[in-house]
C-alpha positions as CSV (number, residue, x, y, z in Angstrom):
1,X,-1.3,-9.5,-13.1
2,X,-1.9,-7.4,-10.1
3,X,0.7,-4.9,-8.9
4,X,1.1,-3.6,-5.3
5,X,1.5,0.1,-4.7
6,X,4.3,-0.6,-2.2
7,X,7.7,-1.0,-3.7
8,X,11.4,-0.1,-3.7
9,X,13.9,0.3,-6.5
10,X,17.5,1.4,-6.5
11,X,19.9,2.1,-9.3
12,X,23.5,3.3,-9.4
13,X,25.7,4.7,-12.2
14,X,29.3,5.8,-12.3
15,X,30.1,9.2,-13.9
16,X,33.1,11.5,-13.9
17,X,31.3,13.4,-11.2
18,X,31.2,10.3,-9.0
19,X,28.7,7.5,-8.2
20,X,25.1,8.6,-8.6
21,X,22.6,6.5,-6.5
22,X,18.9,6.8,-7.1
23,X,16.3,5.2,-4.8
24,X,12.5,5.3,-5.4
25,X,10.1,4.2,-2.7
26,X,6.3,4.0,-2.9
27,X,3.4,3.2,-0.7
28,X,-0.3,3.3,-1.4
29,X,-2.1,6.5,-2.3
30,X,-5.2,7.6,-4.2
31,X,-3.3,9.4,-6.9
32,X,0.3,9.8,-8.1
33,X,1.8,11.9,-5.3
34,X,5.5,12.3,-6.3
35,X,8.0,13.9,-3.9
36,X,11.6,14.8,-4.6
37,X,13.7,14.1,-1.5
38,X,16.8,15.6,-3.2
39,X,18.4,18.7,-4.5
40,X,19.9,17.1,-7.6
41,X,16.9,17.4,-9.9
42,X,17.4,20.5,-12.2
43,X,14.5,22.8,-11.7
44,X,13.7,22.8,-15.4
45,X,13.5,19.0,-15.4
46,X,11.2,18.6,-12.4
47,X,7.9,18.6,-14.4
48,X,9.4,16.2,-17.0
49,X,10.6,13.9,-14.2
50,X,7.2,13.8,-12.4
51,X,5.4,13.1,-15.6
52,X,7.8,10.3,-16.5
53,X,7.4,8.7,-13.0
54,X,3.6,9.1,-13.1
55,X,3.5,7.3,-16.5
56,X,5.8,4.5,-15.3
57,X,4.4,4.0,-11.8
58,X,0.8,5.1,-11.9
59,X,-0.7,5.7,-8.5
60,X,1.0,5.8,-5.1
61,X,2.8,8.1,-2.7
62,X,6.3,8.0,-4.4
63,X,9.5,9.4,-2.9
64,X,12.6,10.0,-5.1
65,X,16.0,10.1,-3.3
66,X,19.3,10.9,-5.1
67,X,22.8,10.9,-3.6
68,X,26.1,11.6,-5.3
69,X,29.4,10.2,-4.0
70,X,31.8,12.7,-5.6
71,X,35.1,11.6,-7.2
72,X,38.3,13.5,-6.4
73,X,38.5,14.6,-10.1
74,X,35.1,16.2,-10.2
75,X,35.6,18.7,-7.4
76,X,38.6,20.5,-6.1
77,X,39.0,20.7,-2.3
78,X,40.9,23.1,0.0
79,X,41.5,23.7,3.6
80,X,39.6,26.6,5.1
81,X,42.5,28.1,7.1
82,X,40.3,30.4,9.2
83,X,38.2,27.5,10.4
84,X,41.3,25.3,10.9
85,X,43.0,28.0,13.0
86,X,39.9,28.5,15.1
87,X,39.7,24.8,15.9
88,X,43.5,24.7,16.6
89,X,43.3,27.6,19.1
90,X,40.3,26.2,21.0
91,X,41.8,22.7,21.3
92,X,45.3,23.9,22.4
93,X,43.7,26.2,24.9
94,X,41.5,23.4,26.2
95,X,44.6,21.2,26.6
96,X,46.4,23.9,28.6
97,X,43.4,24.5,30.8
98,X,43.0,20.7,31.5
99,X,46.8,20.3,31.7
100,X,46.7,17.7,28.9
101,X,50.0,17.0,27.2
102,X,49.0,16.9,23.5
103,X,51.3,16.1,20.6
104,X,50.8,18.7,17.9
105,X,51.3,16.1,15.1
106,X,48.4,14.0,16.6
107,X,46.1,17.1,16.6
108,X,46.5,17.7,12.9
109,X,44.5,14.7,11.5
110,X,41.9,15.3,14.2
111,X,41.3,18.9,13.2
112,X,41.2,18.1,9.5
113,X,38.2,15.9,10.1
114,X,36.3,18.6,11.9
115,X,33.2,20.1,10.2
116,X,33.8,22.7,7.5
117,X,37.6,22.4,7.6
118,X,37.7,20.8,4.1
119,X,35.7,22.7,1.5
120,X,34.9,22.1,-2.1
121,X,36.0,24.7,-4.6
122,X,32.9,24.2,-6.8
123,X,29.6,22.4,-6.7
124,X,28.7,19.5,-9.0
125,X,27.0,20.8,-12.1
126,X,24.3,18.2,-12.2
127,X,22.8,19.5,-15.5
128,X,25.9,18.2,-17.3
129,X,25.1,14.7,-16.0
130,X,21.3,14.8,-16.6
131,X,21.2,12.1,-19.3
132,X,23.0,9.6,-16.9
133,X,20.9,10.7,-14.0
134,X,17.6,10.4,-16.0
135,X,18.6,6.9,-17.1
136,X,19.3,5.9,-13.5
137,X,15.9,7.2,-12.5
138,X,14.3,5.1,-15.2
139,X,16.2,2.0,-14.1
140,X,15.2,2.5,-10.5
141,X,11.5,2.9,-11.5
142,X,11.7,-0.3,-13.5
143,X,13.1,-2.2,-10.5
144,X,10.4,-0.7,-8.3
145,X,7.8,-2.0,-10.8
146,X,9.4,-5.5,-10.7
147,X,9.1,-5.3,-6.9
148,X,5.5,-4.3,-7.2
149,X,4.7,-7.2,-9.5
150,X,6.2,-9.6,-7.1
151,X,4.2,-8.2,-4.2
152,X,1.1,-8.1,-6.5
153,X,1.4,-11.8,-7.2
154,X,1.2,-12.5,-3.5
155,X,-1.7,-10.1,-3.1
156,X,-3.6,-11.8,-6.0
157,X,-3.2,-15.2,-4.5
158,X,-4.5,-14.0,-1.1
159,X,-7.5,-12.2,-2.7
160,X,-8.5,-15.1,-4.8
161,X,-8.4,-17.4,-1.8
162,X,-10.5,-15.0,0.3
163,X,-13.1,-14.5,-2.4
164,X,-13.2,-18.3,-2.9
165,X,-13.9,-18.6,0.9
166,X,-16.8,-16.2,0.6
167,X,-18.2,-18.3,-2.3
168,X,-17.9,-21.5,-0.3
169,X,-19.6,-19.9,2.6
170,X,-22.4,-18.7,0.3
171,X,-22.9,-22.3,-0.8
172,X,-23.4,-23.3,2.8
173,X,-26.2,-20.7,3.2
174,X,-28.0,-22.2,0.2
175,X,-28.0,-25.6,1.9
176,X,-29.2,-24.0,5.1
177,X,-32.0,-21.9,3.5
178,X,-34.5,-24.7,3.5
179,X,-33.8,-25.5,7.2
180,X,-34.3,-21.8,7.9
181,X,-37.8,-21.8,6.5
182,X,-38.7,-24.8,8.7
183,X,-37.1,-23.2,11.7
184,X,-39.1,-20.0,11.2
185,X,-42.3,-22.0,10.8
186,X,-41.6,-24.0,13.9
187,X,-40.9,-20.8,16.0
188,X,-44.2,-19.3,15.0
189,X,-46.2,-22.4,15.7
190,X,-44.5,-22.7,19.1
191,X,-45.5,-19.2,20.1
192,X,-49.1,-20.0,19.1
193,X,-49.0,-23.1,21.2
194,X,-47.5,-21.2,24.2
195,X,-50.2,-18.5,24.0
196,X,-53.0,-21.1,23.9
197,X,-54.4,-19.6,20.6
198,X,-55.7,-21.7,17.7
199,X,-54.8,-20.3,14.3
200,X,-57.0,-20.6,11.2
201,X,-55.0,-23.0,9.0
202,X,-55.6,-21.2,5.7
203,X,-55.0,-17.7,7.1
204,X,-51.9,-19.0,9.0
205,X,-50.4,-20.4,5.8
206,X,-51.0,-17.1,3.9
207,X,-49.4,-15.0,6.6
208,X,-46.5,-17.4,6.9
209,X,-45.8,-17.2,3.1
210,X,-45.9,-13.4,3.3
211,X,-43.6,-13.4,6.2
212,X,-41.1,-15.8,4.6
213,X,-41.2,-13.8,1.4
214,X,-40.0,-10.7,3.4
215,X,-37.2,-12.8,4.7
216,X,-36.3,-14.3,1.4
217,X,-32.6,-14.0,0.6
218,X,-32.5,-15.4,-2.9
219,X,-31.8,-12.1,-4.5
220,X,-29.0,-11.3,-2.1
221,X,-27.4,-14.7,-2.7
222,X,-27.5,-14.2,-6.5
223,X,-26.1,-10.6,-6.4
224,X,-23.4,-11.7,-3.9
225,X,-22.3,-14.5,-6.3
226,X,-22.3,-12.1,-9.2
227,X,-20.2,-9.5,-7.3
228,X,-17.6,-12.2,-6.4
229,X,-17.4,-13.4,-10.0
230,X,-17.0,-9.8,-11.2
231,X,-14.2,-9.2,-8.6
232,X,-12.3,-12.2,-10.0
233,X,-13.0,-11.1,-13.6
234,X,-11.7,-7.6,-12.8
235,X,-8.4,-9.1,-11.4
236,X,-7.9,-10.9,-14.6
237,X,-8.8,-8.2,-17.2
238,X,-8.0,-4.8,-15.7
239,X,-4.4,-3.4,-15.8
240,X,-4.8,-1.2,-12.7
241,X,-7.9,-2.5,-11.0
242,X,-7.2,-1.2,-7.4
243,X,-10.0,1.4,-7.3
244,X,-12.5,-0.7,-9.1
245,X,-11.9,-3.6,-6.7
246,X,-12.5,-1.3,-3.8
247,X,-15.9,-0.4,-5.3
248,X,-16.8,-4.0,-5.9
249,X,-15.8,-4.8,-2.3
250,X,-18.3,-2.2,-1.1
251,X,-21.1,-3.9,-3.1
252,X,-20.1,-7.3,-1.7
253,X,-20.3,-5.8,1.8
254,X,-23.8,-4.5,1.1
255,X,-25.1,-7.9,0.1
256,X,-23.5,-9.6,3.0
257,X,-25.0,-7.1,5.4
258,X,-28.5,-7.5,3.9
259,X,-28.1,-11.3,4.0
260,X,-27.3,-11.1,7.7
261,X,-30.2,-8.8,8.6
262,X,-32.8,-10.9,6.7
263,X,-31.5,-14.3,7.6
264,X,-33.2,-14.6,10.9
265,X,-31.4,-17.9,11.4
266,X,-28.5,-18.3,13.8
267,X,-26.5,-20.7,11.6
268,X,-26.7,-18.4,8.6
269,X,-25.8,-15.4,10.7
270,X,-22.6,-17.2,11.9
271,X,-21.7,-17.7,8.3
272,X,-22.3,-14.0,7.6
273,X,-19.8,-13.2,10.4
274,X,-17.2,-15.3,8.7
275,X,-17.9,-13.6,5.3
276,X,-17.4,-10.2,6.9
277,X,-14.1,-11.3,8.3
278,X,-12.9,-12.4,4.9
279,X,-14.2,-9.2,3.3
280,X,-12.4,-6.9,5.8
281,X,-9.1,-8.6,4.7
282,X,-10.1,-8.1,1.0
283,X,-10.7,-4.4,1.6
284,X,-7.4,-4.0,3.4
285,X,-5.5,-5.7,0.6
286,X,-7.4,-3.8,-2.2
287,X,-6.2,-0.5,-0.8
288,X,-2.6,-1.5,-1.7
289,X,-3.4,-2.6,-5.3
290,X,-2.4,-0.4,-8.2
């Protein structure tokens, strides 16, 4: 089953330090580009964490966020009196200047909510909670993988439909190919008639066969069909086929382009345009496949 490189996973765990929340977000990328958007990963655990996420998630641009909602027991708090007194003086002076009658008991809760008035006595020692944090990271990564699988199922359905559309369009070119030969023959005869020239019948047939051979698109049709089959086979058999599908898409594009340049027939060239439209969507979707 295909997996998208886009995903989101969130896990929470309760410890004596408080509630630890882990979020992992990923978007498409050529390799595993893992970024820590947090200060709560111990330095000595950074390499281990990156290797773990790379193994679990494979490719993608992956961002890890961690937040901790501290419990009252985990950290002691105190009032910074210097900061409190500074706010108090400024506010009371402002009230006097503006002639505002302020009740001191009303000012107290306001000042206590001002920045830096309440301070923690000690930071959370995250190393002591590393096993819980690591487990939460693993759970978030698993949830992200579940999200990727769900998105991948939608991508696979869309890709199969578009490849099937190209195959159906290819079948139309096969039905039109015989008409193309007659159309080319008719155009050449018409030009001879318009010029007033008379062609040697045998020489004309020889030159016509040579010309039609140069415009023959049998090989392109065969290779295009093979590439489409290989694309679907890769979806079924490969665990992380994203890069490979991108390469196969390029080969499909080459055959479609050659088909269009050699067709020399308006009806087939219209079909080629439809094929290119489907292929562009396939390429876009392939970029987001793991």
